Z-matrix of the N, CA and C atoms (Angstrom, degrees):
N
C 1 1.435
C 2 1.543 1 109.18
N 3 1.319 2 119.48 1 140.15
C 4 1.368 3 124.32 2 -178.60
C 5 1.465 4 113.21 3 -65.13
N 6 1.341 5 118.35 4 112.62
C 7 1.460 6 124.42 5 -176.38
C 8 1.499 7 111.70 6 -60.66
N 9 1.355 8 118.29 7 -21.71
C 10 1.452 9 117.77 8 -179.72
C 11 1.511 10 111.90 9 -85.64
N 12 1.267 11 120.67 10 0.97
C 13 1.473 12 122.61 11 -177.30
C 14 1.533 13 106.82 12 -63.04
N 15 1.352 14 118.77 13 -46.79
C 16 1.466 15 120.99 14 179.74
C 17 1.493 16 112.65 15 -52.34
N 18 1.329 17 118.51 16 -45.45
C 19 1.430 18 122.98 17 176.20
C 20 1.458 19 111.89 18 -64.11
N 21 1.329 20 119.78 19 -47.03
C 22 1.476 21 124.85 20 -178.28
C 23 1.549 22 110.86 21 -58.87
N 24 1.329 23 111.97 22 -36.60
C 25 1.524 24 116.51 23 -177.14
C 26 1.610 25 110.83 24 -70.22
N 27 1.316 26 114.19 25 -24.06
C 28 1.474 27 117.60 26 -179.21
C 29 1.544 28 112.33 27 118.19
N 30 1.304 29 117.50 28 13.92
C 31 1.418 30 126.88 29 177.21
C 32 1.504 31 112.08 30 53.38
N 33 1.406 32 117.71 31 -149.61
C 34 1.402 33 123.16 32 -172.34
C 35 1.498 34 114.88 33 -49.63
N 36 1.284 35 118.62 34 -44.60
C 37 1.537 36 122.75 35 -177.45
C 38 1.467 37 108.46 36 -58.93
N 39 1.303 38 118.83 37 -51.25
C 40 1.503 39 121.38 38 -179.42
C 41 1.499 40 111.97 39 -63.82
N 42 1.218 41 118.62 40 -42.29
C 43 1.542 42 120.46 41 -179.36
C 44 1.541 43 108.93 42 -64.95
N 45 1.324 44 117.58 43 -40.63
C 46 1.487 45 121.97 44 178.34
C 47 1.562 46 108.58 45 -62.08
N 48 1.273 47 119.06 46 -44.18
C 49 1.504 48 125.01 47 -175.15
C 50 1.558 49 105.59 48 -67.69
N 51 1.350 50 116.50 49 -49.34
C 52 1.487 51 120.06 50 -178.80
C 53 1.530 52 110.65 51 -61.35
N 54 1.346 53 117.66 52 -40.17
C 55 1.481 54 120.90 53 -179.23
C 56 1.581 55 109.60 54 -62.03
N 57 1.282 56 114.72 55 -51.10
C 58 1.453 57 117.83 56 -178.97
C 59 1.521 58 114.61 57 -59.30
N 60 1.277 59 115.51 58 -50.55
C 61 1.470 60 121.54 59 -178.74
C 62 1.584 61 107.28 60 -60.72
N 63 1.332 62 113.80 61 -49.61
C 64 1.444 63 117.37 62 -177.57
C 65 1.448 64 117.36 63 -59.68
N 66 1.358 65 119.39 64 -39.87
C 67 1.463 66 120.36 65 176.51
C 68 1.562 67 112.31 66 -74.05
N 69 1.326 68 117.08 67 -25.19
C 70 1.489 69 116.32 68 172.95
C 71 1.542 70 107.64 69 -65.90
N 72 1.313 71 118.80 70 -37.05
C 73 1.495 72 124.70 71 178.10
C 74 1.556 73 109.24 72 -65.47
N 75 1.346 74 116.39 73 -49.13
C 76 1.396 75 121.73 74 -178.93
C 77 1.516 76 114.51 75 -55.80
N 78 1.298 77 114.39 76 -48.80
C 79 1.434 78 120.31 77 -178.17
C 80 1.512 79 111.07 78 -64.55
N 81 1.307 80 116.65 79 -29.40
C 82 1.513 81 120.86 80 -179.78
C 83 1.536 82 111.66 81 -83.08
N 84 1.314 83 117.94 82 -15.21
C 85 1.445 84 122.52 83 178.39
C 86 1.558 85 115.74 84 -78.90
N 87 1.319 86 115.98 85 107.65
C 88 1.525 87 116.24 86 -172.78
C 89 1.520 88 112.38 87 -55.65
N 90 1.306 89 122.48 88 -33.82
C 91 1.521 90 120.84 89 -178.67
C 92 1.501 91 111.40 90 -71.45
N 93 1.356 92 118.41 91 -20.54
C 94 1.547 93 117.51 92 -179.31
C 95 1.465 94 112.89 93 -111.77
N 96 1.322 95 118.29 94 -19.19
C 97 1.477 96 119.71 95 -176.51
C 98 1.528 97 114.17 96 -56.91
N 99 1.387 98 116.07 97 -32.91
C 100 1.398 99 121.65 98 179.65
C 101 1.628 100 112.32 99 -57.53
N 102 1.242 101 116.97 100 -28.67
C 103 1.475 102 120.61 101 -178.28
C 104 1.537 103 110.40 102 -80.01
N 105 1.293 104 116.07 103 -6.63
C 106 1.470 105 119.23 104 -176.67
C 107 1.541 106 113.36 105 -120.03
N 108 1.364 107 115.87 106 6.59
C 109 1.484 108 116.77 107 -179.27
C 110 1.523 109 115.38 108 -61.72
N 111 1.336 110 118.67 109 -36.34
C 112 1.477 111 118.99 110 178.76
C 113 1.490 112 111.66 111 -113.28
N 114 1.277 113 116.50 112 29.21
C 115 1.460 114 120.54 113 -175.56
C 116 1.555 115 106.08 114 -112.56
N 117 1.346 116 110.48 115 142.00
C 118 1.523 117 114.48 116 175.69
C 119 1.560 118 106.88 117 -80.07
N 120 1.324 119 114.13 118 104.15
C 121 1.455 120 120.68 119 -173.56
C 122 1.548 121 113.11 120 -61.49
N 123 1.388 122 112.60 121 -35.28
C 124 1.430 123 117.79 122 177.25
C 125 1.600 124 110.03 123 -56.99
N 126 1.279 125 116.50 124 -40.92
C 127 1.491 126 121.70 125 177.25
C 128 1.566 127 109.94 126 -67.01
N 129 1.340 128 114.82 127 -40.55
C 130 1.453 129 118.46 128 174.09
C 131 1.504 130 113.40 129 -58.11
N 132 1.314 131 115.04 130 -42.35
C 133 1.464 132 117.44 131 177.82
C 134 1.517 133 109.32 132 -58.84
N 135 1.226 134 119.72 133 -46.96
C 136 1.478 135 124.04 134 177.06
C 137 1.485 136 111.84 135 -53.49
N 138 1.400 137 114.30 136 -47.55
C 139 1.462 138 119.92 137 176.28
C 140 1.507 139 112.17 138 -59.02
N 141 1.268 140 119.90 139 -45.45
C 142 1.443 141 124.42 140 -176.82
C 143 1.582 142 108.89 141 -63.75
N 144 1.379 143 115.85 142 -44.44
C 145 1.451 144 119.44 143 178.83
C 146 1.478 145 108.24 144 -59.61
N 147 1.327 146 120.83 145 -41.57
C 148 1.443 147 123.64 146 176.78
C 149 1.527 148 111.83 147 -62.62
N 150 1.431 149 111.99 148 -46.12
C 151 1.475 150 113.54 149 177.00
C 152 1.524 151 112.39 150 -58.13
N 153 1.310 152 119.13 151 -52.07
C 154 1.369 153 122.77 152 -179.08
C 155 1.514 154 114.61 153 -56.01
N 156 1.281 155 115.24 154 -36.29
C 157 1.466 156 120.10 155 179.70
C 158 1.561 157 105.46 156 -69.16
N 159 1.312 158 115.45 157 -48.45
C 160 1.473 159 118.72 158 179.66
C 161 1.532 160 109.51 159 -63.48
N 162 1.324 161 117.05 160 -42.82
C 163 1.409 162 121.25 161 -174.60
C 164 1.529 163 114.39 162 -64.94
N 165 1.336 164 113.90 163 -12.38
C 166 1.469 165 119.00 164 -178.57
C 167 1.576 166 110.74 165 -108.52
N 168 1.343 167 115.86 166 16.04
C 169 1.414 168 118.66 167 174.86
C 170 1.472 169 121.63 168 163.90
N 171 1.405 170 119.59 169 7.01
C 172 1.438 171 120.93 170 -177.39
C 173 1.535 172 115.77 171 -89.44
N 174 1.345 173 117.13 172 -171.85
C 175 1.423 174 123.69 173 -179.99
C 176 1.522 175 108.93 174 -75.64
N 177 1.293 176 120.60 175 118.62
C 178 1.480 177 123.50 176 -174.48
C 179 1.491 178 113.48 177 -71.86
N 180 1.304 179 119.60 178 -47.94
C 181 1.442 180 122.55 179 -173.00
C 182 1.559 181 109.10 180 -60.67
N 183 1.356 182 116.19 181 -45.27
C 184 1.464 183 118.23 182 -178.85
C 185 1.544 184 107.93 183 -67.40
N 186 1.296 185 120.00 184 -37.55
C 187 1.445 186 124.57 185 179.90
C 188 1.537 187 110.13 186 -63.08
N 189 1.333 188 118.24 187 -35.26
C 190 1.497 189 119.82 188 -179.71
C 191 1.514 190 108.17 189 -64.42
N 192 1.308 191 117.61 190 -45.71
C 193 1.504 192 121.09 191 178.05
C 194 1.514 193 110.79 192 -58.08
N 195 1.293 194 116.32 193 -44.80
C 196 1.508 195 118.27 194 -177.51
C 197 1.516 196 111.53 195 -68.53
N 198 1.374 197 116.49 196 -38.27
C 199 1.457 198 120.37 197 179.27
C 200 1.529 199 111.83 198 -66.61
N 201 1.292 200 117.06 199 -37.91
C 202 1.434 201 119.87 200 -178.25
C 203 1.569 202 107.94 201 -66.14
N 204 1.331 203 117.90 202 -44.20
C 205 1.455 204 122.91 203 -177.50
C 206 1.565 205 110.72 204 -65.01
N 207 1.253 206 116.85 205 -46.87
C 208 1.517 207 117.74 206 -172.89
C 209 1.495 208 111.94 207 -77.53
N 210 1.321 209 119.38 208 -15.34
C 211 1.467 210 123.20 209 176.17
C 212 1.505 211 117.02 210 -94.70
N 213 1.374 212 115.04 211 -7.21
C 214 1.450 213 117.67 212 178.78
C 215 1.513 214 114.46 213 -56.60
N 216 1.350 215 118.13 214 -45.65
C 217 1.498 216 117.81 215 179.32
C 218 1.544 217 111.60 216 -57.79
N 219 1.279 218 116.09 217 -37.70
C 220 1.551 219 122.17 218 177.87
C 221 1.570 220 106.21 219 -63.29
N 222 1.335 221 118.09 220 -50.68
C 223 1.449 222 120.22 221 -178.76
C 224 1.542 223 110.24 222 -55.86
N 225 1.331 224 114.46 223 -43.61
C 226 1.399 225 123.20 224 -179.25
C 227 1.543 226 110.77 225 -62.28
N 228 1.277 227 115.26 226 -26.54
C 229 1.465 228 126.00 227 -179.45
C 230 1.506 229 114.63 228 -92.80
N 231 1.281 230 118.60 229 0.15
C 232 1.508 231 124.82 230 171.53
C 233 1.533 232 112.89 231 107.97
N 234 1.261 233 119.14 232 20.84
C 235 1.461 234 124.53 233 175.81
C 236 1.452 235 107.72 234 -64.41
N 237 1.362 236 121.28 235 122.19
C 238 1.455 237 124.55 236 -176.13
C 239 1.569 238 107.59 237 -126.80
N 240 1.265 239 115.14 238 170.15
C 241 1.473 240 120.41 239 -176.46
C 242 1.518 241 110.73 240 -61.80
N 243 1.328 242 119.49 241 -32.71
C 244 1.527 243 119.13 242 176.10
C 245 1.554 244 109.81 243 -60.72
N 246 1.325 245 116.32 244 -32.97
C 247 1.482 246 117.85 245 -179.61
C 248 1.497 247 111.23 246 -73.74
N 249 1.361 248 119.34 247 -34.75
C 250 1.413 249 124.67 248 177.67
C 251 1.550 250 106.50 249 -65.65
N 252 1.376 251 113.88 250 -45.63
C 253 1.429 252 115.10 251 -178.54
C 254 1.588 253 114.87 252 -59.54
N 255 1.310 254 111.04 253 -41.26
C 256 1.510 255 115.49 254 176.98
C 257 1.462 256 112.71 255 -63.36
N 258 1.375 257 117.79 256 -39.92
C 259 1.425 258 124.21 257 177.95
C 260 1.533 259 107.98 258 -59.11
N 261 1.318 260 117.28 259 -50.67
C 262 1.494 261 121.55 260 -177.69
C 263 1.554 262 106.28 261 -59.39
N 264 1.308 263 115.76 262 -46.11
C 265 1.513 264 119.13 263 -177.18
C 266 1.568 265 110.07 264 -55.91
N 267 1.313 266 113.34 265 -47.93
C 268 1.489 267 118.75 266 177.66
C 269 1.491 268 114.10 267 -61.71
N 270 1.315 269 116.57 268 -38.05
C 271 1.453 270 122.24 269 174.80
C 272 1.542 271 111.01 270 -59.03
N 273 1.366 272 113.41 271 -49.57
C 274 1.455 273 118.44 272 -179.08
C 275 1.574 274 110.38 273 -61.54
N 276 1.321 275 115.60 274 -46.17
C 277 1.448 276 122.90 275 176.21
C 278 1.560 277 112.56 276 -54.21
N 279 1.310 278 112.26 277 -43.82
C 280 1.469 279 117.41 278 -178.94
C 281 1.543 280 112.29 279 -63.34
N 282 1.377 281 115.84 280 -49.18
C 283 1.395 282 121.93 281 180.00
C 284 1.555 283 113.81 282 -60.42
N 285 1.346 284 113.48 283 -41.30
C 286 1.432 285 120.36 284 -179.54
C 287 1.559 286 108.32 285 -67.88
N 288 1.305 287 118.26 286 -40.24
C 289 1.491 288 122.03 287 178.54
C 290 1.534 289 111.33 288 -61.71
N 291 1.414 290 114.39 289 -31.64
C 292 1.446 291 121.90 290 178.91
C 293 1.544 292 112.66 291 -85.94
N 294 1.384 293 113.93 292 10.99
C 295 1.506 294 120.57 293 173.47
C 296 1.563 295 109.47 294 68.19
N 297 1.300 296 116.72 295 25.90
C 298 1.570 297 114.56 296 171.36
C 299 1.498 298 102.07 297 -75.90
N 300 1.313 299 107.42 298 137.89
C 301 1.565 300 115.73 299 178.73
C 302 1.472 301 109.57 300 -54.83
N 303 1.369 302 116.95 301 142.79
C 304 1.417 303 122.90 302 -177.61
C 305 1.546 304 111.44 303 -59.61
N 306 1.356 305 119.89 304 -33.36
C 307 1.477 306 121.31 305 178.98
C 308 1.487 307 108.57 306 -64.02
N 309 1.327 308 121.04 307 -40.62
C 310 1.441 309 122.83 308 175.51
C 311 1.471 310 115.49 309 -66.93
N 312 1.357 311 115.03 310 -34.52
C 313 1.465 312 118.90 311 175.52
C 314 1.547 313 110.44 312 -66.62
N 315 1.257 314 115.69 313 -40.40
C 316 1.512 315 120.04 314 172.68
C 317 1.516 316 113.94 315 -57.77
N 318 1.350 317 118.05 316 -41.23
C 319 1.453 318 121.67 317 179.34
C 320 1.518 319 109.71 318 -69.56
N 321 1.326 320 119.25 319 -38.92
C 322 1.460 321 119.83 320 178.24
C 323 1.544 322 108.76 321 -65.23
N 324 1.389 323 117.62 322 -45.73
C 325 1.370 324 122.26 323 -179.58
C 326 1.547 325 112.80 324 -61.02
N 327 1.309 326 116.75 325 -39.69
C 328 1.483 327 119.59 326 -176.32
C 329 1.610 328 103.65 327 -68.84
N 330 1.262 329 121.94 328 -42.99
C 331 1.359 330 124.77 329 -177.86
C 332 1.588 331 109.55 330 -66.02
N 333 1.288 332 118.33 331 -43.74
C 334 1.497 333 124.72 332 178.77
C 335 1.529 334 108.12 333 -58.66
N 336 1.249 335 115.99 334 -47.02
C 337 1.427 336 123.65 335 -177.72
C 338 1.561 337 112.27 336 -64.66
N 339 1.337 338 114.30 337 -23.15
C 340 1.545 339 117.28 338 173.40
C 341 1.480 340 112.59 339 -63.71
N 342 1.402 341 116.81 340 -20.56
C 343 1.492 342 121.37 341 177.70
C 344 1.503 343 114.26 342 -91.51
N 345 1.338 344 117.37 343 0.12
C 346 1.441 345 121.72 344 -176.19
C 347 1.607 346 113.42 345 -52.61
N 348 1.260 347 114.69 346 -51.71
C 349 1.429 348 123.65 347 -178.72
C 350 1.529 349 113.39 348 -51.73
N 351 1.351 350 115.37 349 -47.37
C 352 1.400 351 118.09 350 179.19
C 353 1.423 352 121.54 351 -81.84
N 354 1.329 353 112.87 352 -15.83
C 355 1.512 354 122.80 353 179.03
C 356 1.543 355 107.87 354 -84.01
N 357 1.269 356 119.62 355 -49.48
C 358 1.427 357 124.82 356 -171.79
C 359 1.454 358 115.10 357 -117.47
N 360 1.330 359 119.78 358 -3.37
C 361 1.440 360 122.93 359 -178.63
C 362 1.476 361 119.69 360 82.56
């Protein structure tokens, strides 16, 4: 992954704004809200900020192992590929709404999709 992506996105300020807007959308989405009913969303926001920071320049192999482990409880609770697809769609929508250039959104989407196998199987 391009280590300059984090900087091009706008660094911490942009990741924070995207995280907050994105989780507002996720919680409002009926298909996804069920997975967050008993979850501390503030902690999830921290996790997503960490993910987006990693996703825009971190160590991919180590991140795959971490993502597989932390999503196991969700898989056990019924997380399916359609939920992952909805999640990715809302992330793309959020970044575009924040005027992130489409090329960067595509880069983030491509990297995010590289975790699909370990997140939803």
